[in-house]
N, C-alpha and C positions, 0 to 999 in steps of 0.2 A: 784121598783118605779123609780129609776134613768134611767133604760133602756127605760121605757115607755116615760119618759120625753124627752129623746134624740130622740126617734122615732117621737114624736110629732113635735119636732123642725125640724127634717129632712123633714117631710111631708110638713110643712109650708114653708120651704125654697124652696123645689122642686116645690110646687104649685106656689110660687111667680115667679120663673124662667120661668115657662111655660106660664104665662100670657103675651099676646102680647103688651098691651098698655105701660107698663113700658119699654119694649124693644124698642118700636118705639119712645118714648119720647126723649131719648138722640140723636137719629138720627135727629129728627126735630130741637132740640135745636142747634145742631152743624150746620145745614143748615141755621138756622135763625141768628146765631151769626157770621158766616163766611161772610165777606163782600168783594166785589170786585169792581174795577173801570171798568165800561163799558162805552165807549165813543160813544154811538150810541143812537138814538131814545130819548125817554123821560128820559132815564137814564144818558144822557150826563151831565157831571159835578157833578154827585152824586155817593156816595158809596152805593151800593145796596147789600142786602143779597142774598146768593145763593137761599134761599127759595123763595124770591120775584121774582127772575129771573125765577125760575122753574115754578112759577104760573103766569108768565106774558103772554101777548098775543102772544109772539114770540115762545113759546114752546107748540106744540100740546099736547092735553090731553093724548093721548096714549103714546107719548114719555115721558111725565112727569111721568106717572104711571110706565113705564118700568124702568126709571132711579131710581125712588124711591125704587122699588122692588129690583133692583140689589144692590143699596146702603145699604138698610136695611138687605139684605142677606149677606152682607160683600164681594160681588163680585166686587164692585167698592169702591175705597177709596174716602174720602171727596175731596181730591185734584183732582182726576179724574172727579168727578161729577162737580166740579167747572170749570174745563177746558172744559168739554163737553158743559155745559150750557152756558158759556160765548161765546164759538165758535158758537153755534146755534143762540144765540141772536144777535151776531155781524153780522153773515151772513144774518139772516132774516131781520134785520133792514136795512142793506145795500141793499138788494133786494127790500124792500119796498120803499126806498129812490129813487132807480133807476126807479121804476114804476111810482112814483109821478112826476119825472122830465120830462118835456115835450120833451126834446131832448134825453132822456135816459142816461144823465150824460156824463161826459167827458171820462169815462172809458168803456162805453157800447160797442162801436165799434171803436177802435182807427184808424184802416185803413180806414174805411168809412168816418169818420169825418175829417181825415187828407187829404184825396183825394178830397173831395167836395169843401171845402173852397179855396183851392189853385188852 
């Protein structure tokens, strides 16, 4: 009887480990509780979770899916995801700001803007 009881326990434990939702939940929680300062766009002056950055307009859906898959598979650490996401958001927001600026911004073409006014 003791052997059967331990077999049952082993099966239950193995079954729980194979389920994907409990495995994904800690990943989501870590991304939602890790906050960063991103000083661009609508995030300026706010602390934002990595999860919110991942699901912002600045991260294309296919990039988001790829990053989440790599993170959940253990190929990327939380720190790596944080760095990648903040870099993408910062660059994308800067590019959008340049597009909205009528002159292309002061850093768009330094040689052209320096030569013309002088």
